[in-house]
Residue frames relative to the residue before (quaternion, step in Angstrom):
aa qw qx qy qz dx dy dz
M 1.0000 0.0000 0.0000 0.0000 0.00 0.00 0.00
R 0.3530 -0.7424 0.5278 0.2138 3.59 -0.83 0.92
F 0.6222 -0.5576 0.4140 0.3612 3.48 -1.22 0.70
S 0.6838 0.5004 -0.3274 0.4182 3.59 0.89 -0.86
S 0.6262 0.5073 -0.3598 0.4701 3.60 1.03 -0.44
V 0.6227 0.5138 -0.3426 0.4804 3.64 1.08 -0.60
Q 0.6106 0.5665 -0.3491 0.4294 3.61 1.04 -0.61
E 0.6659 0.5221 -0.3095 0.4339 3.56 0.99 -0.62
K 0.6257 0.5667 -0.3365 0.4173 3.64 1.19 -0.40
E 0.4898 -0.6381 0.5238 0.2803 3.54 -1.17 0.74
I 0.2658 -0.7310 0.6033 0.1761 3.59 -1.03 0.82
I 0.0215 -0.8038 0.5930 -0.0431 3.64 -0.63 1.22
E 0.4405 -0.6700 0.5584 0.2128 3.46 -1.10 1.03
A 0.4453 -0.7780 0.3791 0.2296 3.60 -0.39 1.19
T 0.7010 0.4974 -0.2689 0.4345 3.54 0.88 -0.91
S 0.7667 0.3428 -0.1672 0.5165 3.59 1.03 -0.92
G 0.3833 -0.7271 0.4700 0.3217 3.56 1.23 -0.59
K 0.4178 0.7474 -0.4257 0.2925 3.58 1.43 0.05
F 0.4186 -0.6739 0.5585 0.2424 3.58 -1.04 0.83
I 0.2430 -0.7902 0.5506 0.1156 3.59 -0.60 1.17
G 0.6681 -0.4425 0.3608 0.4773 3.58 0.72 -0.90
Y 0.5545 -0.5891 0.4785 0.3415 3.47 -1.28 -0.53
I 0.5344 -0.6055 0.4702 0.3559 3.66 -1.14 0.47
V 0.1058 -0.7974 0.5927 0.0416 3.53 -0.87 0.91
D 0.8016 0.0223 0.0065 0.5974 3.64 1.16 -0.47
A 0.2527 -0.7529 0.5803 0.1806 3.53 -1.34 0.14
E 0.3096 -0.7110 0.5971 0.2052 3.57 -1.14 0.62
V 0.1382 -0.8226 0.5516 0.0023 3.55 -0.71 1.16
D 0.3700 -0.6827 0.5784 0.2500 3.58 -0.96 0.80
E 0.4281 -0.7479 0.4514 0.2316 3.62 -0.49 1.15
K 0.6603 0.5168 -0.3125 0.4463 3.59 0.94 -0.87
E 0.7910 0.3534 -0.1523 0.4757 3.52 0.70 -1.15
G 0.3522 -0.7466 0.4967 0.2679 3.64 1.14 -0.49
A 0.5673 0.5838 -0.3979 0.4231 3.67 1.20 0.39
I 0.5385 -0.6026 0.4966 0.3167 3.49 -1.26 0.63
T 0.2144 -0.7909 0.5655 0.0931 3.55 -0.93 1.08
A 0.7912 -0.0244 0.0707 0.6070 3.56 1.16 -0.66
F 0.3126 -0.6953 0.6144 0.2034 3.47 -1.41 0.40
I 0.2952 -0.7102 0.6063 0.2020 3.54 -1.13 0.75
I 0.1110 -0.8188 0.5628 0.0244 3.54 -0.72 1.16
S 0.2409 -0.7369 0.6195 0.1229 3.51 -1.07 0.92
P 0.4520 -0.6921 0.5020 0.2542 3.57 -0.88 1.01
P 0.6164 -0.5510 0.3949 0.4007 3.50 -1.17 0.42
K 0.5414 -0.6430 0.4501 0.3015 3.57 -1.05 0.73
K 0.0830 -0.7563 0.6462 0.0595 3.52 -1.05 0.77
F 0.6907 -0.5008 0.3330 0.4015 3.51 -1.24 0.53
Y 0.7078 0.4775 -0.2805 0.4386 3.60 0.77 -0.98
H 0.5753 0.6083 -0.3530 0.4176 3.57 1.26 -0.44
L 0.5770 0.6376 -0.3486 0.3727 3.52 1.26 -0.63
F 0.7228 0.4292 -0.2267 0.4918 3.48 1.27 -0.57
Q 0.6012 0.5187 -0.3679 0.4840 3.57 1.32 0.13
G 0.4937 -0.7008 0.4442 0.2604 3.52 -1.06 0.77
E 0.7583 0.3505 -0.2100 0.5080 3.60 0.87 -0.83
E 0.3059 -0.7471 0.5660 0.1672 3.49 -1.12 0.81
L 0.3728 -0.7189 0.5418 0.2250 3.63 -0.84 0.86
V 0.0223 -0.7854 0.6181 -0.0238 3.54 -0.86 1.03
K 0.2421 -0.7362 0.6172 0.1362 3.54 -1.28 0.54
K 0.2446 -0.7261 0.6093 0.2041 3.55 -1.24 0.35
V 0.0940 -0.7656 0.6346 0.0473 3.55 -0.88 1.02
L 0.3937 -0.7247 0.5262 0.2069 3.53 -0.65 1.20
F 0.6183 -0.5833 0.4051 0.3367 3.44 -1.21 0.90
S 0.6487 0.5618 -0.2866 0.4260 3.58 1.11 -0.90
N 0.6565 0.5192 -0.2849 0.4672 3.56 1.33 -0.40
I 0.5247 0.6084 -0.4304 0.4115 3.58 1.25 0.06
L 0.3204 -0.7675 0.5343 0.1511 3.53 -0.84 1.13
T 0.7767 -0.1462 0.1767 0.5866 3.53 0.83 -1.11
V 0.2592 -0.7036 0.6432 0.1549 3.52 -1.30 0.62
G 0.0803 -0.8185 0.5686 0.0175 3.51 -0.59 1.19
K 0.7684 -0.3804 0.2413 0.4547 3.55 -1.23 -0.05
D 0.8259 0.1594 -0.0619 0.5372 3.56 1.01 -0.92
V 0.7806 0.2434 -0.1306 0.5607 3.56 1.22 -0.30
I 0.2653 -0.7020 0.6350 0.1832 3.48 -1.49 0.38
L 0.2247 -0.7815 0.5683 0.1254 3.58 -0.70 1.03
V 0.0112 -0.7969 0.6040 -0.0009 3.57 -0.86 0.93
K 0.3936 -0.6779 0.5546 0.2790 3.53 -1.16 0.50
S 0.5685 -0.6126 0.4323 0.3387 3.50 -1.15 0.54
P 0.6014 -0.6308 0.3449 0.3484 3.60 -0.90 0.75
D 0.6776 0.5050 -0.2733 0.4595 3.57 1.22 -0.50
E 0.5315 0.6098 -0.4165 0.4150 3.64 1.26 0.13
């Protein structure tokens, strides 16, 4: 699976069903060459257009439950 195809999928938190955002970057372990986490950008809201910094979240690769056709289900980090 290509990274560009993963970026198009919505990230959904499995227990609440909440839309978290989209993947904007990946964190890679240099020694292993494996992805350790995805960097998620929340959906844009009108009031965010006037703020300079963008809030991003990190989702560990181990927290991904399943990758579907249109969405990626993740568990919350506190589970």
